[in-house]
PLY file of the C-alpha trace (Angstrom):
ply
format ascii 1.0
element vertex 101
property float x
property float y
property float z
element edge 100
property int vertex1
property int vertex2
end_header
8.66 28.43 7.79
10.72 27.71 4.69
10.48 24.19 3.31
13.92 22.65 3.18
14.28 19.55 1.06
17.22 17.39 0.29
17.83 14.25 -1.67
16.06 11.10 -0.60
18.13 8.56 1.24
18.67 4.91 0.38
20.59 1.81 1.33
22.68 2.15 4.49
21.65 5.81 4.85
18.03 4.72 5.40
18.53 3.41 8.91
16.01 2.24 11.53
13.30 1.60 8.91
13.39 -2.20 8.81
10.03 -2.51 10.57
8.33 -0.25 8.00
9.98 -2.04 5.08
8.99 -5.46 6.45
5.39 -4.26 6.90
5.27 -2.96 3.32
6.62 -6.25 2.01
4.05 -8.24 3.96
1.23 -6.04 2.68
2.27 -6.17 -0.97
2.80 -9.92 -0.92
-0.75 -10.24 0.51
-1.96 -8.17 -2.50
-3.01 -5.17 -0.41
-2.94 -1.53 -1.41
-0.11 0.54 0.01
-1.32 4.08 0.70
1.38 6.09 2.43
0.53 9.19 4.40
2.42 11.26 6.92
3.81 14.63 7.73
6.14 16.44 5.37
9.80 15.29 5.50
9.17 12.06 7.43
10.81 9.79 4.84
7.81 8.40 2.96
9.41 8.77 -0.47
12.75 7.37 0.70
11.04 4.32 2.20
8.97 3.72 -0.93
12.00 3.99 -3.23
14.03 1.64 -1.02
11.10 -0.77 -1.00
10.87 -0.47 -4.80
14.54 -1.35 -5.13
14.00 -4.44 -3.03
10.99 -5.45 -5.13
12.95 -4.98 -8.35
15.74 -7.22 -7.06
13.06 -9.91 -6.55
11.82 -9.49 -10.14
8.81 -7.26 -9.40
7.91 -4.18 -11.45
7.95 -1.02 -9.33
6.39 2.24 -10.50
6.48 5.48 -8.53
4.28 8.44 -9.40
4.06 11.42 -7.04
0.44 12.66 -7.22
1.44 16.04 -5.74
3.23 16.91 -8.99
-0.05 17.16 -10.90
-2.83 19.75 -10.84
-5.39 17.76 -12.82
-6.37 14.13 -13.25
-5.36 14.21 -16.92
-1.83 15.23 -15.95
-1.61 12.38 -13.45
-2.75 9.86 -16.08
0.01 11.15 -18.37
2.52 10.81 -15.52
1.42 7.25 -14.83
1.65 6.41 -18.54
5.19 7.84 -18.62
6.17 5.68 -15.64
4.66 2.59 -17.27
6.14 3.18 -20.74
9.50 1.41 -20.16
7.60 -1.69 -19.03
6.11 -2.84 -22.34
4.54 -6.00 -20.89
2.76 -3.98 -18.21
1.53 -1.48 -20.80
0.04 -4.17 -23.01
-1.73 -5.77 -20.02
-3.10 -2.38 -18.96
-4.50 -1.62 -22.41
-6.13 -5.05 -22.61
-7.85 -4.39 -19.28
-8.96 -0.92 -20.39
-10.43 -2.30 -23.60
-12.56 -4.73 -21.61
-14.40 -1.87 -19.86
0 1
1 2
2 3
3 4
4 5
5 6
6 7
7 8
8 9
9 10
10 11
11 12
12 13
13 14
14 15
15 16
16 17
17 18
18 19
19 20
20 21
21 22
22 23
23 24
24 25
25 26
26 27
27 28
28 29
29 30
30 31
31 32
32 33
33 34
34 35
35 36
36 37
37 38
38 39
39 40
40 41
41 42
42 43
43 44
44 45
45 46
46 47
47 48
48 49
49 50
50 51
51 52
52 53
53 54
54 55
55 56
56 57
57 58
58 59
59 60
60 61
61 62
62 63
63 64
64 65
65 66
66 67
67 68
68 69
69 70
70 71
71 72
72 73
73 74
74 75
75 76
76 77
77 78
78 79
79 80
80 81
81 82
82 83
83 84
84 85
85 86
86 87
87 88
88 89
89 90
90 91
91 92
92 93
93 94
94 95
95 96
96 97
97 98
98 99
99 100
């Protein structure tokens, strides 16, 4: 079966997902991890990006890195660094933590 992908949806086009978004918000505000799993094309990425937009509007920093894009751990670290780069404050905090190890 051919994989058919389209653009992710957001805003009003992401309907009937309020329960999932509320659950994510509750989990993140309780400082829990947010692993997302599910079948292909179920809307995981769309939900996460919508959730990220909501976090940003509340002043949070939201980073999204798709682990499936990378073949090796080194590539993923580079991808994470690229996502962090625009957030200078976050980068400096990360390097301080890494130096303490």
